[in-house]
PDB file of N, CA, C and O in Angstrom:
ATOM      1  N   MET A   1     214.251  35.877 -12.210  1.00  0.00           N
ATOM      2  CA  MET A   1     212.877  36.322 -13.295  1.00  0.00           C
ATOM      3  C   MET A   1     211.954  35.735 -12.483  1.00  0.00           C
ATOM      4  O   MET A   1     211.011  36.373 -12.015  1.00  0.00           O
ATOM      5  N   ILE A   2     212.182  34.324 -12.228  1.00  0.00           N
ATOM      6  CA  ILE A   2     210.601  33.756 -11.734  1.00  0.00           C
ATOM      7  C   ILE A   2     210.881  34.168 -10.117  1.00  0.00           C
ATOM      8  O   ILE A   2     209.878  34.397  -9.441  1.00  0.00           O
ATOM      9  N   GLY A   3     211.941  34.251  -9.602  1.00  0.00           N
ATOM     10  CA  GLY A   3     211.655  34.777  -8.083  1.00  0.00           C
ATOM     11  C   GLY A   3     211.003  36.255  -7.925  1.00  0.00           C
ATOM     12  O   GLY A   3     210.665  36.518  -6.771  1.00  0.00           O
ATOM     13  N   ARG A   4     210.809  37.100  -8.738  1.00  0.00           N
ATOM     14  CA  ARG A   4     210.680  38.000  -8.979  1.00  0.00           C
ATOM     15  C   ARG A   4     209.150  38.151  -9.217  1.00  0.00           C
ATOM     16  O   ARG A   4     208.508  39.181  -9.010  1.00  0.00           O
ATOM     17  N   VAL A   5     208.634  36.900  -9.711  1.00  0.00           N
ATOM     18  CA  VAL A   5     207.354  37.073 -10.071  1.00  0.00           C
ATOM     19  C   VAL A   5     206.677  36.474  -9.257  1.00  0.00           C
ATOM     20  O   VAL A   5     205.472  36.720  -9.205  1.00  0.00           O
ATOM     21  N   LEU A   6     207.305  35.444  -8.324  1.00  0.00           N
ATOM     22  CA  LEU A   6     206.511  34.774  -6.820  1.00  0.00           C
ATOM     23  C   LEU A   6     206.509  35.751  -5.527  1.00  0.00           C
ATOM     24  O   LEU A   6     205.766  35.770  -4.546  1.00  0.00           O
ATOM     25  N   ALA A   7     207.844  36.722  -5.966  1.00  0.00           N
ATOM     26  CA  ALA A   7     207.509  37.971  -4.849  1.00  0.00           C
ATOM     27  C   ALA A   7     206.346  38.691  -4.954  1.00  0.00           C
ATOM     28  O   ALA A   7     205.508  38.788  -4.057  1.00  0.00           O
ATOM     29  N   PHE A   8     206.267  39.369  -6.412  1.00  0.00           N
ATOM     30  CA  PHE A   8     205.360  39.940  -6.627  1.00  0.00           C
ATOM     31  C   PHE A   8     203.785  39.452  -6.384  1.00  0.00           C
ATOM     32  O   PHE A   8     202.925  40.180  -5.888  1.00  0.00           O
ATOM     33  N   MET A   9     203.569  38.073  -6.829  1.00  0.00           N
ATOM     34  CA  MET A   9     202.158  37.566  -6.314  1.00  0.00           C
ATOM     35  C   MET A   9     201.896  37.721  -4.803  1.00  0.00           C
ATOM     36  O   MET A   9     200.827  37.831  -4.204  1.00  0.00           O
ATOM     37  N   THR A  10     203.075  37.700  -4.385  1.00  0.00           N
ATOM     38  CA  THR A  10     202.627  37.327  -3.090  1.00  0.00           C
ATOM     39  C   THR A  10     202.201  38.647  -1.937  1.00  0.00           C
ATOM     40  O   THR A  10     201.436  38.757  -0.979  1.00  0.00           O
ATOM     41  N   ARG A  11     203.356  39.685  -2.788  1.00  0.00           N
ATOM     42  CA  ARG A  11     203.088  41.103  -2.018  1.00  0.00           C
ATOM     43  C   ARG A  11     201.636  41.539  -2.603  1.00  0.00           C
ATOM     44  O   ARG A  11     201.004  42.306  -1.876  1.00  0.00           O
ATOM     45  N   HIS A  12     201.072  41.175  -3.739  1.00  0.00           N
ATOM     46  CA  HIS A  12     199.868  41.436  -3.920  1.00  0.00           C
ATOM     47  C   HIS A  12     198.879  40.733  -3.918  1.00  0.00           C
ATOM     48  O   HIS A  12     197.876  40.916  -4.608  1.00  0.00           O
ATOM     49  N   GLY A  13     199.083  39.766  -3.062  1.00  0.00           N
ATOM     50  CA  GLY A  13     197.930  38.771  -2.493  1.00  0.00           C
ATOM     51  C   GLY A  13     197.209  38.140  -3.362  1.00  0.00           C
ATOM     52  O   GLY A  13     196.015  38.269  -3.636  1.00  0.00           O
ATOM     53  N   ALA A  14     198.339  37.157  -3.958  1.00  0.00           N
ATOM     54  CA  ALA A  14     197.598  36.130  -5.041  1.00  0.00           C
ATOM     55  C   ALA A  14     197.404  34.988  -4.197  1.00  0.00           C
ATOM     56  O   ALA A  14     198.084  34.880  -3.177  1.00  0.00           O
ATOM     57  N   PRO A  15     196.448  34.020  -4.546  1.00  0.00           N
ATOM     58  CA  PRO A  15     195.785  33.078  -3.759  1.00  0.00           C
ATOM     59  C   PRO A  15     197.059  32.107  -3.545  1.00  0.00           C
ATOM     60  O   PRO A  15     197.974  32.120  -4.368  1.00  0.00           O
ATOM     61  N   LEU A  16     197.084  31.330  -2.501  1.00  0.00           N
ATOM     62  CA  LEU A  16     198.096  30.280  -2.121  1.00  0.00           C
ATOM     63  C   LEU A  16     198.111  29.295  -3.471  1.00  0.00           C
ATOM     64  O   LEU A  16     199.110  29.207  -4.185  1.00  0.00           O
ATOM     65  N   ASN A  17     197.045  28.666  -3.692  1.00  0.00           N
ATOM     66  CA  ASN A  17     196.630  27.745  -5.262  1.00  0.00           C
ATOM     67  C   ASN A  17     197.606  28.827  -6.188  1.00  0.00           C
ATOM     68  O   ASN A  17     198.461  28.264  -6.873  1.00  0.00           O
ATOM     69  N   THR A  18     197.556  30.199  -6.260  1.00  0.00           N
ATOM     70  CA  THR A  18     198.562  30.131  -7.366  1.00  0.00           C
ATOM     71  C   THR A  18     199.914  30.292  -7.543  1.00  0.00           C
ATOM     72  O   THR A  18     200.616  30.395  -8.548  1.00  0.00           O
ATOM     73  N   ILE A  19     200.212  30.293  -5.960  1.00  0.00           N
ATOM     74  CA  ILE A  19     201.642  30.444  -5.641  1.00  0.00           C
ATOM     75  C   ILE A  19     202.206  29.032  -5.282  1.00  0.00           C
ATOM     76  O   ILE A  19     203.428  28.958  -5.159  1.00  0.00           O
ATOM     77  N   VAL A  20     201.366  27.759  -5.078  1.00  0.00           N
ATOM     78  CA  VAL A  20     201.699  26.411  -4.981  1.00  0.00           C
ATOM     79  C   VAL A  20     202.324  25.790  -6.446  1.00  0.00           C
ATOM     80  O   VAL A  20     203.373  25.244  -6.786  1.00  0.00           O
ATOM     81  N   ASN A  21     200.941  26.237  -7.167  1.00  0.00           N
ATOM     82  CA  ASN A  21     201.161  25.762  -8.445  1.00  0.00           C
ATOM     83  C   ASN A  21     202.365  26.151  -9.527  1.00  0.00           C
ATOM     84  O   ASN A  21     202.812  25.480 -10.458  1.00  0.00           O
ATOM     85  N   HIS A  22     202.772  27.654  -9.002  1.00  0.00           N
ATOM     86  CA  HIS A  22     203.736  28.110  -9.721  1.00  0.00           C
ATOM     87  C   HIS A  22     205.448  27.563  -9.306  1.00  0.00           C
ATOM     88  O   HIS A  22     206.489  27.749  -9.937  1.00  0.00           O
ATOM     89  N   LEU A  23     205.216  26.859  -8.035  1.00  0.00           N
ATOM     90  CA  LEU A  23     206.256  26.793  -7.688  1.00  0.00           C
ATOM     91  C   LEU A  23     206.726  25.119  -8.075  1.00  0.00           C
ATOM     92  O   LEU A  23     207.858  24.637  -8.125  1.00  0.00           O
ATOM     93  N   ARG A  24     205.483  24.519  -8.300  1.00  0.00           N
ATOM     94  CA  ARG A  24     205.283  22.933  -8.750  1.00  0.00           C
ATOM     95  C   ARG A  24     205.744  23.030  -9.814  1.00  0.00           C
ATOM     96  O   ARG A  24     206.574  22.205 -10.195  1.00  0.00           O
ATOM     97  N   ARG A  25     205.382  23.955 -10.517  1.00  0.00           N
ATOM     98  CA  ARG A  25     205.937  23.253 -11.973  1.00  0.00           C
ATOM     99  C   ARG A  25     207.227  24.326 -12.281  1.00  0.00           C
ATOM    100  O   ARG A  25     207.512  24.633 -13.439  1.00  0.00           O
ATOM    101  N   ARG A  26     207.897  24.806 -11.223  1.00  0.00           N
ATOM    102  CA  ARG A  26     209.552  25.447 -11.353  1.00  0.00           C
ATOM    103  C   ARG A  26     210.264  24.312 -11.720  1.00  0.00           C
ATOM    104  O   ARG A  26     209.788  23.197 -11.937  1.00  0.00           O
ATOM    105  N   THR A  27     211.356  24.630 -11.774  1.00  0.00           N
ATOM    106  CA  THR A  27     212.429  23.364 -11.856  1.00  0.00           C
ATOM    107  C   THR A  27     213.758  23.853 -11.392  1.00  0.00           C
ATOM    108  O   THR A  27     214.668  23.105 -11.033  1.00  0.00           O
ATOM    109  N   SER A  28     213.812  25.088 -11.420  1.00  0.00           N
ATOM    110  CA  SER A  28     215.020  25.729 -10.421  1.00  0.00           C
ATOM    111  C   SER A  28     214.465  25.894  -9.073  1.00  0.00           C
ATOM    112  O   SER A  28     213.348  26.352  -8.835  1.00  0.00           O
ATOM    113  N   TYR A  29     215.524  25.393  -7.997  1.00  0.00           N
ATOM    114  CA  TYR A  29     215.718  25.657  -6.592  1.00  0.00           C
ATOM    115  C   TYR A  29     215.115  27.106  -6.040  1.00  0.00           C
ATOM    116  O   TYR A  29     215.144  27.997  -6.889  1.00  0.00           O
ATOM    117  N   VAL A  30     214.581  27.467  -4.758  1.00  0.00           N
ATOM    118  CA  VAL A  30     214.067  28.645  -4.677  1.00  0.00           C
ATOM    119  C   VAL A  30     215.177  29.350  -4.018  1.00  0.00           C
ATOM    120  O   VAL A  30     215.550  28.707  -3.037  1.00  0.00           O
ATOM    121  N   ARG A  31     215.763  30.309  -4.176  1.00  0.00           N
ATOM    122  CA  ARG A  31     216.789  30.979  -3.069  1.00  0.00           C
ATOM    123  C   ARG A  31     216.068  31.476  -1.805  1.00  0.00           C
ATOM    124  O   ARG A  31     214.859  31.708  -1.783  1.00  0.00           O
ATOM    125  N   ALA A  32     217.091  31.658  -0.505  1.00  0.00           N
ATOM    126  CA  ALA A  32     216.695  32.308   0.340  1.00  0.00           C
ATOM    127  C   ALA A  32     215.804  33.378   0.642  1.00  0.00           C
ATOM    128  O   ALA A  32     214.957  33.445   1.533  1.00  0.00           O
ATOM    129  N   THR A  33     216.186  34.378  -0.416  1.00  0.00           N
ATOM    130  CA  THR A  33     215.834  35.721  -0.504  1.00  0.00           C
ATOM    131  C   THR A  33     214.231  35.332  -1.060  1.00  0.00           C
ATOM    132  O   THR A  33     213.333  35.898  -0.436  1.00  0.00           O
ATOM    133  N   GLU A  34     213.936  34.685  -1.850  1.00  0.00           N
ATOM    134  CA  GLU A  34     213.004  34.106  -2.484  1.00  0.00           C
ATOM    135  C   GLU A  34     212.300  33.189  -1.551  1.00  0.00           C
ATOM    136  O   GLU A  34     211.458  32.585  -2.216  1.00  0.00           O
ATOM    137  N   VAL A  35     212.275  32.896  -0.582  1.00  0.00           N
ATOM    138  CA  VAL A  35     211.354  32.405   0.358  1.00  0.00           C
ATOM    139  C   VAL A  35     210.858  33.089   1.346  1.00  0.00           C
ATOM    140  O   VAL A  35     209.755  32.933   1.870  1.00  0.00           O
ATOM    141  N   MET A  36     211.935  34.098   1.690  1.00  0.00           N
ATOM    142  CA  MET A  36     211.440  34.894   2.714  1.00  0.00           C
ATOM    143  C   MET A  36     210.660  35.960   1.801  1.00  0.00           C
ATOM    144  O   MET A  36     210.060  36.824   2.440  1.00  0.00           O
ATOM    145  N   ALA A  37     210.600  36.010   0.779  1.00  0.00           N
ATOM    146  CA  ALA A  37     209.259  37.063   0.183  1.00  0.00           C
ATOM    147  C   ALA A  37     207.958  36.204   0.102  1.00  0.00           C
ATOM    148  O   ALA A  37     206.859  36.685   0.378  1.00  0.00           O
ATOM    149  N   ILE A  38     208.106  35.113  -0.228  1.00  0.00           N
ATOM    150  CA  ILE A  38     207.050  34.591  -0.503  1.00  0.00           C
ATOM    151  C   ILE A  38     206.182  34.081   1.130  1.00  0.00           C
ATOM    152  O   ILE A  38     204.963  34.158   1.281  1.00  0.00           O
ATOM    153  N   LEU A  39     207.032  33.647   2.055  1.00  0.00           N
ATOM    154  CA  LEU A  39     206.621  33.669   3.351  1.00  0.00           C
ATOM    155  C   LEU A  39     206.587  34.853   4.279  1.00  0.00           C
ATOM    156  O   LEU A  39     206.148  34.721   5.421  1.00  0.00           O
ATOM    157  N   GLY A  40     206.939  35.757   3.926  1.00  0.00           N
ATOM    158  CA  GLY A  40     206.951  37.156   4.638  1.00  0.00           C
ATOM    159  C   GLY A  40     207.481  37.131   5.910  1.00  0.00           C
ATOM    160  O   GLY A  40     206.880  37.557   6.896  1.00  0.00           O
ATOM    161  N   VAL A  41     208.854  36.531   5.930  1.00  0.00           N
ATOM    162  CA  VAL A  41     209.512  36.301   7.438  1.00  0.00           C
ATOM    163  C   VAL A  41     211.301  36.671   7.087  1.00  0.00           C
ATOM    164  O   VAL A  41     211.834  36.750   5.980  1.00  0.00           O
ATOM    165  N   THR A  42     211.797  36.811   8.166  1.00  0.00           N
ATOM    166  CA  THR A  42     212.721  37.629   8.211  1.00  0.00           C
ATOM    167  C   THR A  42     213.974  36.756   7.479  1.00  0.00           C
ATOM    168  O   THR A  42     213.605  35.765   6.848  1.00  0.00           O
ATOM    169  N   ARG A  43     215.214  36.999   7.507  1.00  0.00           N
ATOM    170  CA  ARG A  43     216.034  35.929   7.273  1.00  0.00           C
ATOM    171  C   ARG A  43     216.635  35.005   8.573  1.00  0.00           C
ATOM    172  O   ARG A  43     217.264  33.948   8.609  1.00  0.00           O
ATOM    173  N   ASN A  44     216.201  35.796   9.471  1.00  0.00           N
ATOM    174  CA  ASN A  44     216.714  35.053  10.909  1.00  0.00           C
ATOM    175  C   ASN A  44     215.723  33.910  10.933  1.00  0.00           C
ATOM    176  O   ASN A  44     215.917  32.695  10.992  1.00  0.00           O
ATOM    177  N   THR A  45     214.326  34.801  10.857  1.00  0.00           N
ATOM    178  CA  THR A  45     213.803  33.172  11.263  1.00  0.00           C
ATOM    179  C   THR A  45     213.526  32.540  10.420  1.00  0.00           C
ATOM    180  O   THR A  45     212.735  31.648  10.728  1.00  0.00           O
ATOM    181  N   LEU A  46     213.991  32.588   8.817  1.00  0.00           N
ATOM    182  CA  LEU A  46     214.157  31.639   7.726  1.00  0.00           C
ATOM    183  C   LEU A  46     215.023  30.778   8.277  1.00  0.00           C
ATOM    184  O   LEU A  46     214.623  29.616   8.209  1.00  0.00           O
ATOM    185  N   CYS A  47     216.548  30.985   9.043  1.00  0.00           N
ATOM    186  CA  CYS A  47     217.281  30.390   9.216  1.00  0.00           C
ATOM    187  C   CYS A  47     217.116  29.690  10.433  1.00  0.00           C
ATOM    188  O   CYS A  47     217.859  28.737  10.668  1.00  0.00           O
ATOM    189  N   ASP A  48     216.210  30.045  11.267  1.00  0.00           N
ATOM    190  CA  ASP A  48     215.939  29.111  12.682  1.00  0.00           C
ATOM    191  C   ASP A  48     215.002  28.174  12.216  1.00  0.00           C
ATOM    192  O   ASP A  48     214.862  27.084  12.770  1.00  0.00           O
ATOM    193  N   TRP A  49     214.135  28.637  10.909  1.00  0.00           N
ATOM    194  CA  TRP A  49     213.197  27.178  10.514  1.00  0.00           C
ATOM    195  C   TRP A  49     213.670  26.044  10.110  1.00  0.00           C
ATOM    196  O   TRP A  49     213.249  24.890  10.181  1.00  0.00           O
ATOM    197  N   ILE A  50     214.969  26.708   9.503  1.00  0.00           N
ATOM    198  CA  ILE A  50     215.847  25.976   8.411  1.00  0.00           C
ATOM    199  C   ILE A  50     216.590  24.924   9.530  1.00  0.00           C
ATOM    200  O   ILE A  50     216.427  23.715   9.370  1.00  0.00           O
ATOM    201  N   ASN A  51     217.402  25.420  10.658  1.00  0.00           N
ATOM    202  CA  ASN A  51     217.893  24.776  11.134  1.00  0.00           C
ATOM    203  C   ASN A  51     217.198  23.720  12.579  1.00  0.00           C
ATOM    204  O   ASN A  51     217.738  22.731  13.075  1.00  0.00           O
ATOM    205  N   ALA A  52     215.805  24.384  12.989  1.00  0.00           N
ATOM    206  CA  ALA A  52     214.952  23.403  13.468  1.00  0.00           C
ATOM    207  C   ALA A  52     214.061  22.226  12.713  1.00  0.00           C
ATOM    208  O   ALA A  52     213.281  21.389  13.167  1.00  0.00           O
ATOM    209  N   GLY A  53     214.502  22.516  11.384  1.00  0.00           N
ATOM    210  CA  GLY A  53     213.926  20.913  10.658  1.00  0.00           C
ATOM    211  C   GLY A  53     212.575  21.637  10.431  1.00  0.00           C
ATOM    212  O   GLY A  53     211.655  20.847  10.223  1.00  0.00           O
ATOM    213  N   ILE A  54     212.260  22.838  10.421  1.00  0.00           N
ATOM    214  CA  ILE A  54     210.772  23.152   9.784  1.00  0.00           C
ATOM    215  C   ILE A  54     210.359  23.287   8.903  1.00  0.00           C
ATOM    216  O   ILE A  54     209.221  22.959   8.568  1.00  0.00           O
ATOM    217  N   LEU A  55     211.309  23.901   8.163  1.00  0.00           N
ATOM    218  CA  LEU A  55     211.236  24.058   6.339  1.00  0.00           C
ATOM    219  C   LEU A  55     212.526  23.363   5.948  1.00  0.00           C
ATOM    220  O   LEU A  55     213.654  23.658   6.342  1.00  0.00           O
ATOM    221  N   PRO A  56     212.150  22.303   5.029  1.00  0.00           N
ATOM    222  CA  PRO A  56     213.423  21.749   4.184  1.00  0.00           C
ATOM    223  C   PRO A  56     213.714  22.676   3.374  1.00  0.00           C
ATOM    224  O   PRO A  56     213.056  23.299   2.540  1.00  0.00           O
ATOM    225  N   ALA A  57     215.604  22.723   3.967  1.00  0.00           N
ATOM    226  CA  ALA A  57     216.114  23.349   2.614  1.00  0.00           C
ATOM    227  C   ALA A  57     217.396  22.692   2.842  1.00  0.00           C
ATOM    228  O   ALA A  57     217.480  21.813   3.700  1.00  0.00           O
ATOM    229  N   PHE A  58     218.575  23.109   2.024  1.00  0.00           N
ATOM    230  CA  PHE A  58     220.226  22.528   1.808  1.00  0.00           C
ATOM    231  C   PHE A  58     221.061  23.831   1.668  1.00  0.00           C
ATOM    232  O   PHE A  58     220.635  24.985   1.619  1.00  0.00           O
ATOM    233  N   ARG A  59     222.175  23.448   1.621  1.00  0.00           N
ATOM    234  CA  ARG A  59     223.186  24.232   1.076  1.00  0.00           C
ATOM    235  C   ARG A  59     224.019  24.092   0.134  1.00  0.00           C
ATOM    236  O   ARG A  59     224.749  23.112  -0.017  1.00  0.00           O
ATOM    237  N   ILE A  60     223.950  25.443  -0.838  1.00  0.00           N
ATOM    238  CA  ILE A  60     224.803  25.365  -1.900  1.00  0.00           C
ATOM    239  C   ILE A  60     225.495  26.484  -1.737  1.00  0.00           C
ATOM    240  O   ILE A  60     225.104  27.645  -1.860  1.00  0.00           O
ATOM    241  N   GLY A  61     226.806  25.976  -1.382  1.00  0.00           N
ATOM    242  CA  GLY A  61     228.336  26.756  -1.080  1.00  0.00           C
ATOM    243  C   GLY A  61     227.359  27.547  -0.026  1.00  0.00           C
ATOM    244  O   GLY A  61     226.643  26.856   0.699  1.00  0.00           O
ATOM    245  N   LYS A  62     227.311  28.911   0.075  1.00  0.00           N
ATOM    246  CA  LYS A  62     226.950  29.460   1.573  1.00  0.00           C
ATOM    247  C   LYS A  62     225.393  30.021   1.397  1.00  0.00           C
ATOM    248  O   LYS A  62     225.026  30.996   2.054  1.00  0.00           O
ATOM    249  N   ASN A  63     224.589  29.412   0.562  1.00  0.00           N
ATOM    250  CA  ASN A  63     223.348  29.770   0.127  1.00  0.00           C
ATOM    251  C   ASN A  63     222.340  28.623   0.850  1.00  0.00           C
ATOM    252  O   ASN A  63     222.672  27.439   0.896  1.00  0.00           O
ATOM    253  N   ASN A  64     221.678  28.882   1.140  1.00  0.00           N
ATOM    254  CA  ASN A  64     220.270  27.984   1.315  1.00  0.00           C
ATOM    255  C   ASN A  64     219.280  28.233   0.374  1.00  0.00           C
ATOM    256  O   ASN A  64     218.751  29.268  -0.031  1.00  0.00           O
ATOM    257  N   VAL A  65     219.125  26.877   0.077  1.00  0.00           N
ATOM    258  CA  VAL A  65     217.631  27.147  -0.947  1.00  0.00           C
ATOM    259  C   VAL A  65     216.811  25.467  -1.064  1.00  0.00           C
ATOM    260  O   VAL A  65     217.216  24.308  -0.979  1.00  0.00           O
ATOM    261  N   CYS A  66     215.818  25.959  -1.240  1.00  0.00           N
ATOM    262  CA  CYS A  66     214.729  24.999  -1.198  1.00  0.00           C
ATOM    263  C   CYS A  66     214.358  24.471  -2.353  1.00  0.00           C
ATOM    264  O   CYS A  66     214.436  25.153  -3.375  1.00  0.00           O
ATOM    265  N   ASP A  67     213.869  23.105  -2.388  1.00  0.00           N
ATOM    266  CA  ASP A  67     213.431  22.647  -3.266  1.00  0.00           C
ATOM    267  C   ASP A  67     212.073  23.128  -3.714  1.00  0.00           C
ATOM    268  O   ASP A  67     211.334  23.353  -2.756  1.00  0.00           O
ATOM    269  N   PRO A  68     211.486  23.370  -5.000  1.00  0.00           N
ATOM    270  CA  PRO A  68     210.412  24.127  -5.037  1.00  0.00           C
ATOM    271  C   PRO A  68     209.080  23.326  -4.680  1.00  0.00           C
ATOM    272  O   PRO A  68     208.166  23.732  -3.962  1.00  0.00           O
ATOM    273  N   ALA A  69     209.161  22.205  -5.279  1.00  0.00           N
ATOM    274  CA  ALA A  69     208.114  21.240  -4.899  1.00  0.00           C
ATOM    275  C   ALA A  69     207.644  20.853  -3.334  1.00  0.00           C
ATOM    276  O   ALA A  69     206.462  20.814  -2.995  1.00  0.00           O
ATOM    277  N   GLU A  70     209.009  20.514  -2.252  1.00  0.00           N
ATOM    278  CA  GLU A  70     209.081  20.551  -0.784  1.00  0.00           C
ATOM    279  C   GLU A  70     208.323  21.939  -0.567  1.00  0.00           C
ATOM    280  O   GLU A  70     207.312  21.828   0.127  1.00  0.00           O
ATOM    281  N   LEU A  71     208.663  23.440  -1.102  1.00  0.00           N
ATOM    282  CA  LEU A  71     208.402  24.575  -0.616  1.00  0.00           C
ATOM    283  C   LEU A  71     206.897  24.426  -0.682  1.00  0.00           C
ATOM    284  O   LEU A  71     206.269  24.770   0.319  1.00  0.00           O
ATOM    285  N   ALA A  72     206.376  24.058  -1.509  1.00  0.00           N
ATOM    286  CA  ALA A  72     205.040  24.061  -1.752  1.00  0.00           C
ATOM    287  C   ALA A  72     204.028  22.949  -1.047  1.00  0.00           C
ATOM    288  O   ALA A  72     202.865  23.073  -0.663  1.00  0.00           O
ATOM    289  N   ASP A  73     204.926  21.820  -1.029  1.00  0.00           N
ATOM    290  CA  ASP A  73     204.436  21.321   0.465  1.00  0.00           C
ATOM    291  C   ASP A  73     204.461  21.976   1.876  1.00  0.00           C
ATOM    292  O   ASP A  73     203.391  21.995   2.485  1.00  0.00           O
ATOM    293  N   PHE A  74     205.208  22.342   2.275  1.00  0.00           N
ATOM    294  CA  PHE A  74     205.189  23.112   3.192  1.00  0.00           C
ATOM    295  C   PHE A  74     204.340  23.946   2.992  1.00  0.00           C
ATOM    296  O   PHE A  74     203.544  23.985   3.930  1.00  0.00           O
ATOM    297  N   LEU A  75     204.142  24.585   2.273  1.00  0.00           N
ATOM    298  CA  LEU A  75     203.115  26.038   2.366  1.00  0.00           C
ATOM    299  C   LEU A  75     201.434  25.072   2.041  1.00  0.00           C
ATOM    300  O   LEU A  75     200.384  25.662   2.296  1.00  0.00           O
ATOM    301  N   GLU A  76     201.397  23.739   1.532  1.00  0.00           N
ATOM    302  CA  GLU A  76     200.455  23.219   1.988  1.00  0.00           C
ATOM    303  C   GLU A  76     199.801  22.945   2.871  1.00  0.00           C
ATOM    304  O   GLU A  76     198.590  23.054   3.063  1.00  0.00           O
ATOM    305  N   THR A  77     201.230  22.272   3.913  1.00  0.00           N
ATOM    306  CA  THR A  77     200.586  21.680   4.936  1.00  0.00           C
ATOM    307  C   THR A  77     200.227  22.520   6.047  1.00  0.00           C
ATOM    308  O   THR A  77     199.718  21.874   6.963  1.00  0.00           O
ATOM    309  N   ARG A  78     200.351  24.012   6.301  1.00  0.00           N
ATOM    310  CA  ARG A  78     200.782  24.828   6.968  1.00  0.00           C
ATOM    311  C   ARG A  78     199.343  25.675   6.819  1.00  0.00           C
ATOM    312  O   ARG A  78     198.864  26.414   7.679  1.00  0.00           O
ATOM    313  N   ARG A  79     198.839  25.403   5.637  1.00  0.00           N
ATOM    314  CA  ARG A  79     197.646  26.271   5.477  1.00  0.00           C
ATOM    315  C   ARG A  79     196.306  25.800   6.203  1.00  0.00           C
ATOM    316  O   ARG A  79     195.765  24.709   6.382  1.00  0.00           O
ATOM    317  N   THR A  80     195.995  27.235   6.565  1.00  0.00           N
ATOM    318  CA  THR A  80     194.804  27.282   7.821  1.00  0.00           C
ATOM    319  C   THR A  80     193.666  27.879   7.143  1.00  0.00           C
ATOM    320  O   THR A  80     193.705  28.693   6.219  1.00  0.00           O
ATOM    321  N   GLY A  81     192.418  27.266   7.838  1.00  0.00           N
ATOM    322  CA  GLY A  81     191.344  27.816   7.226  1.00  0.00           C
ATOM    323  C   GLY A  81     190.560  29.174   7.980  1.00  0.00           C
ATOM    324  O   GLY A  81     191.200  29.789   8.833  1.00  0.00           O
ATOM    325  N   VAL A  82     189.437  29.525   7.701  1.00  0.00           N
ATOM    326  CA  VAL A  82     188.773  30.247   8.287  1.00  0.00           C
ATOM    327  C   VAL A  82     188.386  29.319  10.022  1.00  0.00           C
ATOM    328  O   VAL A  82     188.207  28.117  10.219  1.00  0.00           O
ATOM    329  N   CYS A  83     188.378  30.349  10.889  1.00  0.00           N
ATOM    330  CA  CYS A  83     187.819  29.808  11.929  1.00  0.00           C
ATOM    331  C   CYS A  83     187.165  30.271  12.436  1.00  0.00           C
ATOM    332  O   CYS A  83     187.419  31.424  12.785  1.00  0.00           O
ATOM    333  N   GLN A  84     185.709  29.562  12.853  1.00  0.00           N
ATOM    334  CA  GLN A  84     184.458  29.830  13.540  1.00  0.00           C
ATOM    335  C   GLN A  84     184.609  30.035  15.165  1.00  0.00           C
ATOM    336  O   GLN A  84     185.498  29.778  15.977  1.00  0.00           O
ATOM    337  N   VAL A  85     183.635  30.473  15.218  1.00  0.00           N
ATOM    338  CA  VAL A  85     183.849  31.193  16.949  1.00  0.00           C
ATOM    339  C   VAL A  85     182.215  30.616  17.384  1.00  0.00           C
ATOM    340  O   VAL A  85     181.218  31.096  16.844  1.00  0.00           O
ATOM    341  N   ASP A  86     182.177  30.080  17.900  1.00  0.00           N
ATOM    342  CA  ASP A  86     180.736  29.509  18.498  1.00  0.00           C
ATOM    343  C   ASP A  86     180.216  30.928  19.306  1.00  0.00           C
ATOM    344  O   ASP A  86     180.903  31.754  19.906  1.00  0.00           O
ATOM    345  N   SER A  87     178.745  30.889  19.091  1.00  0.00           N
ATOM    346  CA  SER A  87     178.042  32.518  19.317  1.00  0.00           C
ATOM    347  C   SER A  87     177.319  31.715  20.996  1.00  0.00           C
ATOM    348  O   SER A  87     176.627  32.393  21.757  1.00  0.00           O
TER     349      SER A  87
END
């Protein structure tokens, strides 16, 4: 259920702060399918990031999962600001 909420928030343009706060309150791990929806990436990209150590995750059985607090940190550290162009 929580994964569906996060995916819905992401698809409908919820502010990043809202998604990060939701992740920080979460107590269960975030499954790979949820992470893909939140980040808007494919399974291949997600696996590449995990294997390269870009995104912190670990395996439970055959599934990659992320700690919600670590995913929130990942989102916050990769936040970009508005780019200003000098005229």
